[in-house]
GUGUTOR-21608 format. One record per residue (C-alpha): residue number from 0; x, y, z. Coordinates in Angstrom, 1 decimal. Layout:
N
<num = NUM u = X v = Y w = Z>
...
% end
This chain:
259
<num = 0 u = 92.1 v = -1.8 w = 270.7>
<num = 1 u = 95.4 v = -3.6 w = 270.7>
<num = 2 u = 96.3 v = -6.6 w = 268.8>
<num = 3 u = 96.2 v = -10.0 w = 270.5>
<num = 4 u = 99.2 v = -12.1 w = 270.3>
<num = 5 u = 99.2 v = -15.4 w = 268.6>
<num = 6 u = 96.0 v = -14.5 w = 266.5>
<num = 7 u = 96.8 v = -14.1 w = 262.9>
<num = 8 u = 95.2 v = -11.2 w = 261.1>
<num = 9 u = 92.7 v = -12.1 w = 258.3>
<num = 10 u = 93.1 v = -10.2 w = 255.1>
<num = 11 u = 90.2 v = -7.8 w = 254.5>
<num = 12 u = 89.0 v = -7.1 w = 251.0>
<num = 13 u = 87.8 v = -3.7 w = 250.1>
<num = 14 u = 84.0 v = -3.5 w = 250.0>
<num = 15 u = 82.1 v = -1.9 w = 247.2>
<num = 16 u = 79.9 v = 1.1 w = 247.7>
<num = 17 u = 76.7 v = -1.1 w = 247.6>
<num = 18 u = 78.1 v = -3.4 w = 250.3>
<num = 19 u = 79.1 v = -0.5 w = 252.4>
<num = 20 u = 75.6 v = 1.0 w = 252.1>
<num = 21 u = 74.1 v = -2.4 w = 253.0>
<num = 22 u = 76.3 v = -2.6 w = 256.1>
<num = 23 u = 75.4 v = 0.9 w = 257.2>
<num = 24 u = 71.7 v = 0.3 w = 256.7>
<num = 25 u = 71.9 v = -2.9 w = 258.7>
<num = 26 u = 73.6 v = -1.0 w = 261.6>
<num = 27 u = 71.1 v = 1.8 w = 261.5>
<num = 28 u = 68.0 v = -0.4 w = 260.8>
<num = 29 u = 67.0 v = 1.4 w = 257.6>
<num = 30 u = 66.1 v = -0.1 w = 254.3>
<num = 31 u = 68.7 v = 0.0 w = 251.5>
<num = 32 u = 67.8 v = 2.2 w = 248.6>
<num = 33 u = 69.4 v = 1.2 w = 245.3>
<num = 34 u = 71.4 v = 3.9 w = 243.6>
<num = 35 u = 70.0 v = 5.1 w = 240.3>
<num = 36 u = 70.9 v = 3.1 w = 237.2>
<num = 37 u = 73.1 v = 4.5 w = 234.6>
<num = 38 u = 72.1 v = 4.9 w = 231.0>
<num = 39 u = 74.2 v = 1.9 w = 229.9>
<num = 40 u = 72.5 v = -0.3 w = 232.5>
<num = 41 u = 69.1 v = 0.9 w = 231.3>
<num = 42 u = 69.9 v = 0.2 w = 227.7>
<num = 43 u = 71.2 v = -3.3 w = 228.7>
<num = 44 u = 68.1 v = -4.1 w = 230.7>
<num = 45 u = 65.8 v = -2.8 w = 227.9>
<num = 46 u = 67.7 v = -4.8 w = 225.4>
<num = 47 u = 67.5 v = -7.9 w = 227.6>
<num = 48 u = 63.8 v = -7.3 w = 228.0>
<num = 49 u = 63.4 v = -6.9 w = 224.3>
<num = 50 u = 65.4 v = -10.0 w = 223.6>
<num = 51 u = 63.2 v = -12.0 w = 226.1>
<num = 52 u = 60.0 v = -10.6 w = 224.6>
<num = 53 u = 61.3 v = -11.4 w = 221.1>
<num = 54 u = 62.3 v = -14.9 w = 222.2>
<num = 55 u = 58.9 v = -15.4 w = 223.8>
<num = 56 u = 57.1 v = -14.1 w = 220.7>
<num = 57 u = 59.3 v = -16.3 w = 218.5>
<num = 58 u = 58.5 v = -19.4 w = 220.6>
<num = 59 u = 54.8 v = -18.6 w = 220.5>
<num = 60 u = 55.0 v = -18.1 w = 216.7>
<num = 61 u = 56.9 v = -21.3 w = 216.4>
<num = 62 u = 54.2 v = -23.2 w = 218.4>
<num = 63 u = 51.5 v = -21.5 w = 216.2>
<num = 64 u = 53.4 v = -22.4 w = 213.1>
<num = 65 u = 53.7 v = -26.0 w = 214.2>
<num = 66 u = 50.0 v = -26.2 w = 215.0>
<num = 67 u = 49.2 v = -24.6 w = 211.6>
<num = 68 u = 51.6 v = -27.0 w = 209.8>
<num = 69 u = 50.0 v = -30.0 w = 211.6>
<num = 70 u = 46.5 v = -28.8 w = 210.6>
<num = 71 u = 47.7 v = -28.1 w = 207.1>
<num = 72 u = 49.3 v = -31.6 w = 206.8>
<num = 73 u = 46.0 v = -33.1 w = 208.0>
<num = 74 u = 44.1 v = -31.2 w = 205.4>
<num = 75 u = 46.5 v = -32.3 w = 202.7>
<num = 76 u = 46.2 v = -35.9 w = 203.8>
<num = 77 u = 42.4 v = -35.6 w = 203.7>
<num = 78 u = 42.6 v = -34.0 w = 200.2>
<num = 79 u = 44.9 v = -36.8 w = 199.0>
<num = 80 u = 42.5 v = -39.4 w = 200.3>
<num = 81 u = 39.6 v = -37.7 w = 198.5>
<num = 82 u = 41.7 v = -37.5 w = 195.3>
<num = 83 u = 42.5 v = -41.2 w = 195.5>
<num = 84 u = 38.8 v = -42.0 w = 196.0>
<num = 85 u = 37.8 v = -39.8 w = 193.1>
<num = 86 u = 40.5 v = -41.4 w = 190.9>
<num = 87 u = 39.2 v = -44.9 w = 191.9>
<num = 88 u = 35.6 v = -43.7 w = 191.1>
<num = 89 u = 36.8 v = -42.3 w = 187.8>
<num = 90 u = 38.6 v = -45.5 w = 187.0>
<num = 91 u = 35.5 v = -47.6 w = 187.8>
<num = 92 u = 33.3 v = -45.2 w = 185.8>
<num = 93 u = 35.7 v = -45.5 w = 182.8>
<num = 94 u = 35.7 v = -49.3 w = 183.1>
<num = 95 u = 31.9 v = -49.3 w = 183.2>
<num = 96 u = 31.8 v = -47.0 w = 180.2>
<num = 97 u = 34.2 v = -49.1 w = 178.2>
<num = 98 u = 32.3 v = -52.2 w = 179.0>
<num = 99 u = 28.9 v = -50.6 w = 178.1>
<num = 100 u = 30.5 v = -49.3 w = 174.8>
<num = 101 u = 31.8 v = -52.8 w = 174.0>
<num = 102 u = 28.5 v = -54.4 w = 174.7>
<num = 103 u = 26.7 v = -51.7 w = 172.6>
<num = 104 u = 29.2 v = -52.2 w = 169.7>
<num = 105 u = 28.7 v = -56.0 w = 170.0>
<num = 106 u = 24.9 v = -55.7 w = 169.9>
<num = 107 u = 25.1 v = -53.2 w = 167.0>
<num = 108 u = 27.3 v = -55.6 w = 165.0>
<num = 109 u = 25.0 v = -58.5 w = 165.8>
<num = 110 u = 22.0 v = -56.4 w = 164.8>
<num = 111 u = 23.7 v = -55.4 w = 161.5>
<num = 112 u = 24.5 v = -59.1 w = 160.8>
<num = 113 u = 20.9 v = -60.1 w = 161.5>
<num = 114 u = 19.6 v = -57.3 w = 159.3>
<num = 115 u = 21.9 v = -58.3 w = 156.5>
<num = 116 u = 20.9 v = -62.0 w = 156.9>
<num = 117 u = 17.2 v = -61.0 w = 156.9>
<num = 118 u = 17.7 v = -58.9 w = 153.8>
<num = 119 u = 19.4 v = -61.8 w = 152.1>
<num = 120 u = 16.7 v = -64.1 w = 153.2>
<num = 121 u = 14.0 v = -61.7 w = 152.0>
<num = 122 u = 15.8 v = -61.3 w = 148.7>
<num = 123 u = 15.8 v = -65.1 w = 148.3>
<num = 124 u = 12.1 v = -65.3 w = 149.2>
<num = 125 u = 11.3 v = -62.5 w = 146.7>
<num = 126 u = 13.3 v = -64.3 w = 144.0>
<num = 127 u = 11.6 v = -67.6 w = 144.8>
<num = 128 u = 8.2 v = -66.0 w = 144.6>
<num = 129 u = 9.0 v = -64.2 w = 141.4>
<num = 130 u = 10.3 v = -67.4 w = 139.9>
<num = 131 u = 7.3 v = -69.3 w = 141.1>
<num = 132 u = 5.0 v = -66.7 w = 139.7>
<num = 133 u = 6.8 v = -66.6 w = 136.3>
<num = 134 u = 6.7 v = -70.4 w = 136.2>
<num = 135 u = 3.1 v = -70.8 w = 137.3>
<num = 136 u = 1.7 v = -68.3 w = 134.9>
<num = 137 u = 2.9 v = -69.9 w = 131.6>
<num = 138 u = 2.1 v = -73.4 w = 133.0>
<num = 139 u = -1.4 v = -72.3 w = 134.0>
<num = 140 u = -1.9 v = -70.8 w = 130.5>
<num = 141 u = -0.8 v = -74.0 w = 128.9>
<num = 142 u = -3.0 v = -76.1 w = 131.1>
<num = 143 u = -5.9 v = -73.7 w = 130.7>
<num = 144 u = -6.1 v = -73.2 w = 134.5>
<num = 145 u = -6.7 v = -69.5 w = 134.7>
<num = 146 u = -8.4 v = -69.9 w = 138.1>
<num = 147 u = -5.0 v = -70.9 w = 139.6>
<num = 148 u = -3.4 v = -67.5 w = 138.9>
<num = 149 u = -6.5 v = -65.5 w = 139.3>
<num = 150 u = -7.0 v = -62.0 w = 138.0>
<num = 151 u = -4.2 v = -60.2 w = 139.6>
<num = 152 u = -2.0 v = -62.3 w = 141.9>
<num = 153 u = -0.9 v = -65.8 w = 142.8>
<num = 154 u = -2.4 v = -66.9 w = 146.1>
<num = 155 u = -1.3 v = -69.7 w = 148.3>
<num = 156 u = -4.4 v = -71.8 w = 147.9>
<num = 157 u = -4.2 v = -71.6 w = 144.2>
<num = 158 u = -0.5 v = -72.6 w = 144.2>
<num = 159 u = -1.3 v = -75.6 w = 146.4>
<num = 160 u = -4.1 v = -76.6 w = 144.0>
<num = 161 u = -1.7 v = -76.4 w = 141.1>
<num = 162 u = 1.0 v = -78.4 w = 142.9>
<num = 163 u = -1.6 v = -81.0 w = 143.8>
<num = 164 u = -2.6 v = -81.3 w = 140.1>
<num = 165 u = 1.1 v = -81.7 w = 139.3>
<num = 166 u = 1.4 v = -84.4 w = 142.0>
<num = 167 u = -1.5 v = -86.2 w = 140.5>
<num = 168 u = -0.1 v = -86.2 w = 137.0>
<num = 169 u = 3.2 v = -87.3 w = 138.4>
<num = 170 u = 1.6 v = -90.4 w = 139.9>
<num = 171 u = 0.1 v = -91.2 w = 136.5>
<num = 172 u = 3.5 v = -90.9 w = 134.9>
<num = 173 u = 5.1 v = -93.1 w = 137.5>
<num = 174 u = 2.5 v = -95.7 w = 136.7>
<num = 175 u = 3.5 v = -95.6 w = 133.1>
<num = 176 u = 7.2 v = -95.9 w = 134.1>
<num = 177 u = 6.3 v = -99.0 w = 136.1>
<num = 178 u = 4.5 v = -100.5 w = 133.1>
<num = 179 u = 7.5 v = -99.9 w = 130.9>
<num = 180 u = 9.8 v = -101.5 w = 133.5>
<num = 181 u = 7.5 v = -104.5 w = 133.8>
<num = 182 u = 7.4 v = -104.9 w = 130.1>
<num = 183 u = 11.2 v = -104.8 w = 129.9>
<num = 184 u = 11.5 v = -107.5 w = 132.6>
<num = 185 u = 8.9 v = -109.8 w = 131.1>
<num = 186 u = 9.7 v = -109.2 w = 127.4>
<num = 187 u = 12.3 v = -112.0 w = 127.2>
<num = 188 u = 10.0 v = -114.8 w = 128.6>
<num = 189 u = 6.5 v = -113.7 w = 127.7>
<num = 190 u = 6.3 v = -112.8 w = 124.1>
<num = 191 u = 2.5 v = -113.1 w = 124.0>
<num = 192 u = 1.9 v = -111.0 w = 127.0>
<num = 193 u = 4.5 v = -108.6 w = 125.8>
<num = 194 u = 2.3 v = -107.9 w = 122.8>
<num = 195 u = -0.7 v = -107.3 w = 125.1>
<num = 196 u = 1.3 v = -105.0 w = 127.3>
<num = 197 u = 2.5 v = -103.0 w = 124.3>
<num = 198 u = -1.1 v = -102.8 w = 123.1>
<num = 199 u = -2.1 v = -101.6 w = 126.5>
<num = 200 u = 0.7 v = -99.1 w = 126.6>
<num = 201 u = 0.2 v = -97.6 w = 123.2>
<num = 202 u = -3.5 v = -97.7 w = 123.7>
<num = 203 u = -3.3 v = -95.5 w = 126.8>
<num = 204 u = -3.3 v = -91.8 w = 126.2>
<num = 205 u = -1.5 v = -89.6 w = 128.6>
<num = 206 u = -2.5 v = -86.0 w = 128.9>
<num = 207 u = -2.1 v = -83.0 w = 131.2>
<num = 208 u = -5.4 v = -81.2 w = 131.7>
<num = 209 u = -6.5 v = -78.5 w = 134.1>
<num = 210 u = -7.6 v = -79.8 w = 137.5>
<num = 211 u = -10.9 v = -77.9 w = 137.2>
<num = 212 u = -12.0 v = -80.1 w = 134.3>
<num = 213 u = -12.7 v = -83.9 w = 133.9>
<num = 214 u = -9.5 v = -85.8 w = 133.0>
<num = 215 u = -9.9 v = -88.9 w = 130.9>
<num = 216 u = -6.9 v = -91.2 w = 130.7>
<num = 217 u = -7.4 v = -94.4 w = 128.8>
<num = 218 u = -10.8 v = -95.8 w = 129.8>
<num = 219 u = -10.8 v = -94.3 w = 133.3>
<num = 220 u = -12.7 v = -91.1 w = 134.2>
<num = 221 u = -11.4 v = -88.9 w = 137.0>
<num = 222 u = -14.1 v = -86.7 w = 138.4>
<num = 223 u = -12.2 v = -83.8 w = 139.9>
<num = 224 u = -14.9 v = -81.2 w = 140.2>
<num = 225 u = -16.6 v = -83.2 w = 142.9>
<num = 226 u = -13.5 v = -82.8 w = 145.1>
<num = 227 u = -13.3 v = -79.1 w = 144.8>
<num = 228 u = -14.2 v = -77.2 w = 148.0>
<num = 229 u = -16.5 v = -74.3 w = 148.3>
<num = 230 u = -13.7 v = -71.8 w = 147.4>
<num = 231 u = -12.9 v = -73.5 w = 144.1>
<num = 232 u = -9.6 v = -74.9 w = 145.4>
<num = 233 u = -8.5 v = -78.5 w = 145.2>
<num = 234 u = -7.6 v = -79.9 w = 148.6>
<num = 235 u = -4.3 v = -81.8 w = 148.8>
<num = 236 u = -5.9 v = -84.8 w = 150.6>
<num = 237 u = -8.6 v = -85.0 w = 147.8>
<num = 238 u = -5.9 v = -84.9 w = 145.1>
<num = 239 u = -4.0 v = -87.7 w = 146.8>
<num = 240 u = -7.2 v = -89.7 w = 147.1>
<num = 241 u = -7.9 v = -89.2 w = 143.5>
<num = 242 u = -4.4 v = -90.2 w = 142.6>
<num = 243 u = -4.6 v = -93.4 w = 144.6>
<num = 244 u = -8.0 v = -94.2 w = 143.2>
<num = 245 u = -6.7 v = -93.7 w = 139.6>
<num = 246 u = -3.7 v = -95.9 w = 140.3>
<num = 247 u = -5.9 v = -98.7 w = 141.6>
<num = 248 u = -8.3 v = -98.4 w = 138.6>
<num = 249 u = -5.4 v = -98.6 w = 136.2>
<num = 250 u = -3.9 v = -101.6 w = 137.9>
<num = 251 u = -7.3 v = -103.3 w = 137.8>
<num = 252 u = -7.9 v = -102.6 w = 134.2>
<num = 253 u = -4.4 v = -103.7 w = 133.2>
<num = 254 u = -4.9 v = -106.9 w = 135.1>
<num = 255 u = -8.2 v = -107.6 w = 133.4>
<num = 256 u = -6.7 v = -106.9 w = 130.0>
<num = 257 u = -3.8 v = -109.2 w = 130.7>
<num = 258 u = -6.1 v = -112.0 w = 131.6>
% end
């Protein structure tokens, strides 16, 4: 073939062996068979495949590690919440224990104070009873009132009877004091009556006798035995009645002597 005029020639690049085989196969209508790979290419492909597998495994391990880390973090958070709850429970329990201990100590201190006060009170009662016993015994001996003390102990009814007798004698003494005061007031203006009052005063004999016997004071008889109850104990109301009766009799006798 000749060259046409006026048509520039295109530069042709040299084709590689693979391209040449491809052109030939296209002309003949046959498939292209690749030439065998060299050892270097095999090593490169194997290395690339290994690198890809390693990258894939690394990515999978990274995803697994991330999931494990997330699960682990959740577990740690749950444990922290439980620890906080247990710490709060422990704090509440400690507060309850401290409060219970304080209340127990307070109750124990108050109980000890009460026990000490009761011991002091009982000591005072024992001292009072001992003093009363030591006082009643010699007085009962002097008044010849053995039935007040009894054979072995001082009883409440006996002490009340003894105190009633003392009250009765006290009323009598008060009557004498009133007579003395009246004499002192009227002594300046009534000399004649003063002599009579002095006669009455010195003529009256005061005495302390046992409540179980008849007491004679001046010209007045006090029958006490009739007012003793079935147990041999003077009643306080009876003693007061006797004292009032005795006082009225004395006033009546004094008035008659004055007239």
